[in-house]
C-alpha positions in Angstrom: 96.4 166.8 28.8 95.4 164.4 26.2 97.1 161.3 24.9 98.6 161.7 21.4 99.7 158.7 19.4 100.5 159.5 15.8 103.1 158.8 13.1 104.9 161.9 14.3 104.8 161.7 18.1 103.7 159.8 21.2 102.6 161.8 24.2 100.9 160.3 27.3 99.9 162.1 30.5 101.8 160.7 33.5 100.1 157.8 35.0 98.0 156.9 31.9 97.7 153.5 30.2 96.5 153.2 26.6 95.4 149.8 25.2 95.2 149.4 21.5 94.7 146.5 19.1 97.8 146.0 17.0 100.2 143.8 15.0 103.9 143.1 15.8 104.7 145.5 13.0 102.7 148.2 14.7 104.4 147.6 18.0 107.9 147.8 16.3 106.9 151.0 14.6 105.9 152.5 17.9 109.3 151.4 19.5 111.1 153.0 16.6 109.1 156.1 17.1 110.0 156.3 20.7 113.7 156.1 19.9 116.2 155.5 22.7 113.9 157.1 25.4 112.4 154.9 28.1 108.9 156.6 28.1 106.4 155.6 27.3 106.8 152.0 28.1 105.4 149.8 25.3 104.2 146.2 25.6 103.1 143.8 23.0 101.0 140.6 23.7 98.9 138.6 21.3 97.6 141.3 18.9 97.4 144.0 21.7 99.7 146.9 22.4 99.8 148.7 25.8 101.4 152.0 26.4 102.2 153.5 29.8 103.6 156.7 31.1 105.0 156.0 34.7 104.3 158.3 37.7 107.3 159.4 39.8 106.2 156.9 42.4 106.7 154.1 40.0 110.3 155.0 39.4 111.1 155.6 43.1 109.5 152.3 44.2 111.4 150.4 41.4 114.7 151.9 42.4 114.2 151.2 46.1 113.2 147.5 45.7 115.9 146.9 43.1 118.5 148.3 45.7 116.9 145.9 48.3 117.5 143.0 46.1 121.0 144.0 45.5 121.7 144.2 49.2 120.1 140.9 49.8 122.2 139.3 46.9 125.4 140.8 48.4 124.4 139.5 51.9 124.0 136.0 50.6 127.3 136.2 48.8 125.5 135.7 45.4 127.1 137.0 42.2 124.7 138.6 39.7 124.1 141.0 36.8 121.2 143.4 36.7 119.7 145.4 33.9 117.5 148.5 33.4 116.1 149.5 31.2 115.8 146.4 29.1 113.5 145.4 26.3 112.7 141.6 26.0 111.2 140.6 22.7 110.2 137.4 20.9 109.2 138.4 17.4 105.5 138.1 16.5 104.8 136.8 20.1 105.9 139.3 22.8 107.5 142.6 23.7 107.9 143.7 27.3 110.1 146.0 29.4 110.5 145.0 33.0 111.5 147.6 35.5 114.4 145.5 36.6 115.7 142.1 35.8 118.4 140.1 37.5 120.6 137.2 36.3 121.5 135.2 39.4 122.0 131.5 38.6 122.7 132.4 34.9 124.8 135.6 35.1 127.7 133.9 33.3 125.5 133.2 30.3 125.2 137.0 29.6 128.3 138.3 31.1 129.8 140.9 28.9 127.1 140.7 26.2 125.9 143.9 24.6 122.8 142.1 23.4 120.7 139.2 24.6 119.1 136.7 22.3 115.8 136.0 23.9 115.2 132.9 21.9 118.7 131.2 22.8 120.0 132.9 25.9 118.6 132.1 29.3 115.9 134.4 30.6 116.5 136.6 33.7 116.2 134.5 36.9 114.2 137.4 38.6 112.1 140.1 37.2 110.8 143.1 39.2 107.6 145.0 38.0 106.0 148.0 39.8 102.4 148.2 39.2 100.7 151.5 39.8 98.3 151.5 36.9 97.2 147.9 36.5 99.7 147.7 33.4 101.8 144.7 34.7 101.0 141.1 34.7 103.2 138.2 35.8 101.8 136.0 33.0 103.3 138.3 30.4 106.6 136.6 31.2 105.4 133.1 30.4 106.9 133.2 26.8 110.3 133.8 28.2 109.9 131.3 31.1 111.4 133.6 33.7 111.6 131.5 36.9 110.5 134.2 39.3 108.6 137.5 38.9 108.1 140.0 41.7 105.1 142.3 41.3 104.7 145.2 43.8 101.1 146.4 43.8 99.2 148.4 46.3 102.2 148.5 48.7 102.3 144.7 48.7 104.9 142.3 47.2 103.6 139.4 45.3 106.1 136.7 44.3 105.2 134.6 41.4 107.2 131.4 40.6 106.9 129.6 37.3 105.2 126.1 37.7 104.7 124.3 34.5 102.8 126.7 32.2 101.7 129.3 34.7 102.9 131.5 37.6 101.8 130.6 41.2 102.0 133.1 44.0 104.4 132.0 46.6 105.0 133.2 50.2 108.8 133.3 49.8 111.4 133.8 47.1 113.5 130.9 46.0 116.6 133.3 46.0 116.1 134.6 49.5 114.6 131.7 51.5 115.8 132.9 54.9 114.7 136.7 54.4 111.4 137.9 55.8 110.7 140.0 52.7 107.3 141.6 53.8 109.0 142.9 56.9 112.2 144.0 54.9 110.1 146.0 52.4 107.7 147.4 54.8 110.5 148.9 56.9 112.5 150.1 54.0 109.4 151.7 52.4 108.5 153.4 55.7 112.0 154.9 56.0 112.2 155.8 52.3 108.9 157.6 52.4 109.5 159.3 55.7 113.1 160.3 54.8 114.8 158.9 51.6 116.0 155.8 49.8 119.6 156.1 50.9 118.5 156.1 54.6 116.3 153.0 53.9 119.2 151.1 52.3 121.6 152.1 55.1 119.3 150.9 57.7 118.8 147.5 55.9 122.6 147.0 55.7 123.1 147.8 59.3 120.3 145.3 60.3 122.0 142.6 58.1 125.3 143.3 59.9 127.1 144.8 56.8 
């Protein structure tokens, strides 16, 4: 199957990434053409447009890791709001669609809102990206100044924290300082791949004493 990007339709083979030069207006036109669907994912950064059609593995890993984050937030007694899908946009500068985003420290600022003003409202505290096709880059979140970005790539979790004007890889999340995240993810992934996601989450809750 070939990629088709025209004024009438957008079709991408599963797992493909298409990179195009383009303006903000081109990006908005592609978003309008896609409509309310979540596929393909469309990103805009500095005169460049990227389109990606996720593989099933992408969605499964995103769902599992987001569930892990929710369990850990409940375990630590934190209140939060989470969103997926969500489109973050700064006109003429950036358009991006994280797999999941979490408001943890600033959930009250967006509570009950149907729309988020990305220029004036606070950004998500934590963003999750699953990278199967080299589409994701933590630095894409710099315009929004997201405090922490989780990038899951090649079965490894990379935790990026905002330091000044760039993201730095850290060994631990600022939101779960007492959790051994590599071990938690490795065990949950092993159970999910061997059995299913629900079994992995049940096992995690049991180990946390819930």
